C-alpha positions in Angstrom: 91.8 155.2 85.2 93.4 158.2 87.1 95.7 158.0 89.9 93.0 158.5 92.2 90.6 155.9 90.8 93.5 153.5 91.3 93.9 154.5 95.1 90.3 154.0 95.5 90.1 150.7 93.8 93.3 149.6 95.9 91.3 151.2 99.0 88.3 148.8 98.2 90.4 145.7 98.6 92.6 146.6 101.5 88.9 147.2 103.4 87.8 143.5 102.4 90.9 142.0 103.5 90.8 143.8 107.0 87.3 143.1 107.5 87.7 139.5 106.5 89.6 139.0 109.9 87.3 141.4 111.9 83.7 140.5 111.1 84.0 136.9 110.3 80.9 135.4 109.3 79.1 138.6 108.6 81.9 139.9 106.2 81.8 136.2 104.4 78.2 137.1 103.6 79.2 140.5 102.5 81.8 139.2 100.2 79.7 136.4 98.8 77.3 139.1 97.6 80.0 141.1 96.2 81.6 138.1 94.4 78.2 137.2 92.9 77.8 140.8 91.6 81.2 141.3 90.5 81.2 137.7 88.3 84.2 135.8 87.8 86.7 138.2 88.9 85.1 139.0 92.2 84.7 135.2 92.9 88.5 134.8 92.2 89.2 137.8 94.9 87.2 135.9 97.4 88.6 132.6 97.2 92.2 134.5 97.5 91.1 136.2 100.6 90.0 133.0 101.7 93.0 131.3 101.2 94.7 134.5 103.2 92.4 133.8 106.3 93.2 130.3 106.3 97.1 131.4 106.3 96.6 133.4 109.1 94.7 131.2 111.0 97.3 128.3 110.2 100.0 130.8 111.7 98.1 131.5 114.9 97.3 128.0 115.7 100.7 126.4 114.7 103.4 128.8 114.8 106.1 128.3 117.6 105.1 131.2 119.5 102.3 133.5 119.9 101.6 136.0 117.3 99.4 139.2 117.2 96.9 139.1 114.4 97.1 142.7 114.0 100.7 142.8 113.4 100.2 139.8 110.7 97.8 141.6 108.9 99.5 144.7 108.9 102.7 143.1 107.7 100.7 141.5 104.9 98.9 144.7 104.0 102.3 146.6 103.7 103.8 143.6 101.7 100.8 143.8 99.4 101.3 147.4 98.7 105.1 147.2 98.5 105.0 144.8 95.8 103.4 147.3 93.4 106.2 149.6 93.5 109.1 150.8 95.9 106.8 153.8 97.0 103.4 152.6 97.7 102.9 151.4 101.4 100.6 150.9 104.3 100.9 153.4 107.4 99.9 152.4 110.8 98.6 155.4 112.8 101.8 156.0 114.7 103.6 156.3 111.2 101.0 158.7 110.1 101.4 160.7 113.2 104.9 160.7 112.4 104.5 161.8 108.8 102.4 164.5 109.8 105.2 165.9 112.2 107.8 165.8 109.4 105.5 167.9 107.4 104.7 170.4 109.8 108.3 171.0 110.5 107.8 170.9 114.4 107.7 168.2 117.0 108.3 167.4 120.6 111.8 166.6 121.2 114.9 167.7 122.8 116.8 169.2 119.8 119.6 166.7 118.7 120.9 166.0 115.5 122.4 162.3 115.6 123.6 159.7 113.6 124.7 156.0 113.8 128.5 155.1 114.3 129.1 151.3 114.3 126.1 150.6 116.1 126.5 153.4 118.4 124.3 156.5 118.6 126.4 159.8 117.9 125.5 163.2 118.6 126.5 165.3 115.4 125.2 168.6 117.2 122.5 170.1 119.6 120.4 172.9 117.8 121.1 176.4 119.2 118.6 177.2 121.8 117.2 173.7 122.4 116.8 171.7 125.6 119.9 169.6 124.5 121.9 172.7 123.8 121.1 174.3 127.2 121.8 170.7 128.8 125.3 170.7 127.6 125.3 168.0 125.1 128.1 168.5 122.9 129.1 167.3 119.4 130.9 163.8 119.5 129.0 162.5 122.7 127.8 159.1 122.3 124.2 158.2 123.8 124.5 154.6 125.6 120.9 154.7 126.9 117.7 156.5 126.8 115.4 156.4 129.9 117.6 153.5 130.9 117.2 151.3 127.8 120.2 150.5 126.0 121.1 152.4 122.9 123.8 150.1 122.0 123.1 148.6 118.4 119.7 150.8 118.3 119.1 152.5 114.7 118.7 156.0 114.6 115.0 155.8 113.9 114.8 153.9 117.1 116.6 156.1 119.2 114.6 159.0 117.9 111.4 157.4 118.5 112.4 157.3 122.4 113.8 161.0 122.6 110.7 162.5 121.0 107.5 162.7 122.7 105.1 165.1 124.3 106.5 168.6 125.3 107.0 169.1 128.8 107.9 165.5 129.5 111.5 164.6 130.6 113.7 162.2 128.9 117.0 160.9 130.4 120.3 160.2 128.4 123.1 158.2 129.6 126.2 160.0 127.7 129.7 158.7 127.1 132.2 161.6 126.4 135.7 161.4 125.7 138.0 161.7 129.1 134.6 162.0 131.2 133.2 159.4 133.2 129.6 158.3 131.9 126.9 160.5 133.2 122.9 160.9 133.0 121.3 163.9 131.8 117.6 164.6 132.6 116.1 166.9 129.7 112.6 168.3 129.3 111.2 168.2 125.6 109.9 171.2 123.9 108.4 172.0 120.8 111.2 172.0 118.4 110.8 174.1 115.4 113.1 173.2 112.3 114.5 175.2 109.2 114.6 173.7 106.1 116.0 176.8 104.2 119.2 178.7 105.3 121.2 181.3 103.6 124.5 182.9 103.7 127.2 184.6 101.7 130.3 183.0 100.3 132.3 185.6 98.8 130.0 187.6 96.4 127.6 185.1 96.0 124.6 184.1 97.9 124.2 180.3 99.3 120.9 178.9 99.8 120.6 175.4 101.3 117.2 173.8 101.0 117.5 170.4 103.0 113.6 169.3 102.6 110.3 170.2 101.4 107.9 170.8 104.3 105.1 173.2 104.8 107.2 176.2 105.6 110.2 175.5 102.9 108.8 178.2 100.3 108.3 180.9 103.1 111.5 180.2 104.8 113.4 180.0 101.6 112.1 183.5 100.5 112.5 185.3 103.9 116.5 183.7 104.0 117.0 185.1 100.4 115.3 188.4 101.0 117.2 189.0 104.2 120.4 188.1 102.8 120.0 190.4 99.9 119.1 193.2 101.6 122.4 193.1 103.5 124.4 192.1 100.3 122.9 194.4 97.4 125.9 193.7 95.3 125.1 189.8 95.4 126.6 188.5 92.0 124.8 185.2 91.9 123.1 182.4 93.8 124.2 178.9 94.7 121.2 176.7 95.4 122.1 173.7 97.3 119.9 170.6 96.8 122.5 168.0 97.7 120.9 165.0 99.8 117.6 166.7 99.9 115.1 163.6 99.8 111.9 165.2 98.5 108.8 166.3 100.8 105.9 168.2 99.4 104.9 168.6 95.8 103.4 172.3 96.3 106.5 173.3 98.1 108.8 171.9 95.2 106.4 174.1 93.1 106.7 177.1 95.2 110.5 177.1 95.3 110.9 176.5 91.7 108.4 179.6 91.2 110.6 181.9 93.0 113.1 181.9 90.6 111.0 181.6 87.4 109.2 184.3 85.8 107.1 182.1 83.5 106.6 178.9 82.0 105.8 175.1 83.2 107.5 173.8 86.2 106.1 170.4 86.4 103.3 168.2 84.8 101.9 164.8 86.0 100.1 162.1 84.2 97.9 159.5 85.8 96.7 156.1 84.0 94.1 158.0 82.0 96.3 160.1 79.5 93.7 162.9 79.5 94.4 163.1 83.2 97.2 165.6 83.0 97.8 168.4 85.6 100.2 171.3 84.9 101.9 173.7 87.5 103.1 176.7 85.9 105.4 179.7 87.2 104.0 183.1 88.0 105.9 186.5 87.2 108.5 187.3 89.9 111.8 186.4 90.1 113.0 187.3 93.6 116.6 187.2 92.6 116.0 189.9 89.7 117.7 187.7 87.3 120.9 186.8 89.1 122.7 183.8 87.7 122.0 180.7 89.5 123.7 177.4 90.0 122.1 174.4 91.6 124.2 171.7 93.5 122.8 168.2 93.2 123.9 164.4 94.0 122.5 161.1 94.0 120.8 161.9 97.2 118.8 164.6 95.4 115.4 163.5 94.7 111.7 163.7 93.9 111.0 167.1 95.0 114.3 168.5 94.6 114.4 167.0 91.3 111.5 168.8 90.4 113.1 171.9 91.2 116.5 171.3 89.7 114.8 169.9 86.4 112.4 172.9 86.1 115.2 175.5 86.6 117.2 173.6 83.8 114.5 173.4 81.7 113.5 177.0 81.7 117.3 177.6 81.2 117.4 179.6 84.6 120.1 177.6 86.1 123.1 175.3 85.7 123.2 172.0 87.5 126.6 171.1 89.2 127.3 168.0 90.8 126.2 164.3 90.3 122.9 162.5 88.3 120.0 162.7 90.9 118.2 160.0 92.3 115.6 159.7 89.5 112.3 159.2 91.3 109.4 160.3 89.1 106.0 159.8 90.8 103.8 161.0 93.9 101.9 159.2 96.3 98.1 159.7 97.2 97.2 159.1 100.9 94.0 157.4 101.4 92.6 156.9 104.8 91.0 153.4 105.9 88.1 152.7 108.0 87.7 150.2 110.5 91.5 150.3 111.3 93.4 150.0 114.9 93.2 153.2 116.6 96.4 155.1 117.7 98.2 155.9 121.0 96.1 158.8 121.7 92.6 159.0 123.0 91.1 160.0 119.6 90.9 157.2 116.8 93.8 157.7 114.1 93.2 155.9 110.8 95.4 153.8 109.5 96.6 154.9 105.8 97.5 153.6 102.7 100.0 155.7 100.3 99.7 154.7 96.8 101.7 155.8 93.7 99.0 157.6 91.7 100.9 159.5 88.9 104.3 159.8 87.3 106.2 162.8 86.3 107.5 163.5 82.9 111.2 163.9 84.1 113.0 160.9 85.8 116.7 162.2 87.0 118.2 165.2 86.4 121.5 165.4 84.7 124.1 168.2 85.8 125.8 170.3 83.2 129.1 169.9 85.2 129.7 166.6 86.7 132.0 165.3 89.5 134.0 162.2 88.5 132.9 159.9 91.7 130.4 160.3 94.5 133.2 160.5 97.0 134.6 163.8 96.0 133.3 166.5 97.9 131.3 169.0 95.8 132.9 172.3 95.4 131.9 174.8 92.7 134.9 176.9 93.4 137.4 177.5 96.4 135.1 179.7 98.2 131.9 177.5 98.0 130.4 175.9 100.9 130.8 172.2 101.8 128.0 169.9 101.5 125.8 169.8 104.8 125.0 166.1 105.2 122.6 166.9 108.1 118.9 165.8 107.5 116.1 168.2 108.7 114.5 167.1 111.7 111.9 164.5 111.5 113.1 163.1 108.3 112.9 159.1 108.2 113.6 156.4 106.1 109.9 156.6 105.1 108.1 159.4 103.1 105.7 162.0 104.2 102.3 163.6 103.0 102.3 165.9 99.9 100.1 168.3 98.5 98.5 169.6 96.4 96.0 166.6 96.2 97.9 164.9 99.2 100.6 163.9 97.0 103.9 163.0 98.3 107.3 162.7 96.8 110.6 161.0 98.3 113.0 158.4 97.5 113.0 157.1 101.0 110.9 154.0 101.3 111.5 150.4 102.5 112.7 148.9 98.9 114.8 150.1 97.7 116.3 152.3 100.4 118.9 155.0 99.4 122.1 155.0 101.4 123.7 158.3 102.1 127.1 158.6 104.1 126.7 160.5 107.2 122.9 160.5 107.4 121.6 162.3 110.3 118.4 162.7 111.8 117.1 164.8 114.5 115.4 164.2 117.8 
């Protein structure tokens, strides 16, 4: 059975579970028919679903406070899927919308990179040219409230959710700044377009930072490198920085790898059926013209980042420097669900199941040169750049969609969660 077939099988049971609480007696009759047709296995599934319904009813009738059936069911669905593996989960319509924003690389917001410091939301930096930049928000500012709601003790993701929203709408931030009385600033949201690839020179060597893999990463990386090379034709080599890159879209990982390879396999994936093997191969055309490449990785380099690092290492195209990478070797398939609750917009937004469908042949990339501890700053030479700990805009603790085939790769899921010091996200 292939990864897609596994996903469809799970989809069937998810739909049955949801319907059991929505359609009542009609669903019971339907499940009875399916149970008879499926034999003993179907009958057992029906008995378990009946037990599930009894538990929900008992909670609704006897719990100390009122509960929302939708929240109970969604929590049960999420628990069922996360019990399969750390990366399968249930996405609400809201989470699905957030995921789409992340993979598009743009969203409605104010343009702040923020982190949490001892329970307080701290501004790392406003993005150049964004509403927050023009409003005078400064690095080191603390956000104590958003639209009058206290941000003390608020997580980064909760703060981001309040600050993001439809463009042209205003958001009011309460700011605490050193040697200044607290003040409020009103900022009108705009469409924030993020860049996942940036390039610069370090002495005679090019430096290309790829912080995530969204829909525009390959195009941005190609453009950034080509512009840098045009201005510096005597470039001696390239440093590709994938540290703290949590992953993203599979096709973008393939695309980035292909920029530096002339031929050979980039990655292959296998499903439950050994015959279901898909391979992605490089096409001729190395944009560096054969320059030596060093790839920087650490324990926060995962999934899509590991594919790039592993492909360049396997093809003997680059040396890996840093720490052993995270080691996630699977992709997820998104499966829309019928009959799910609608999202906040006027048009229905289906809930989605994300199931791990296939595994990659590689788990974890081992650098040629390792640093002795994660705490030590990664520097290949005195002139090499320090690691950017900043996360790209829209990066959250849950993964986003991937393609081709709607596959997703990221280590950041609910269980286990990778903890990276200095984690930053954008609003």
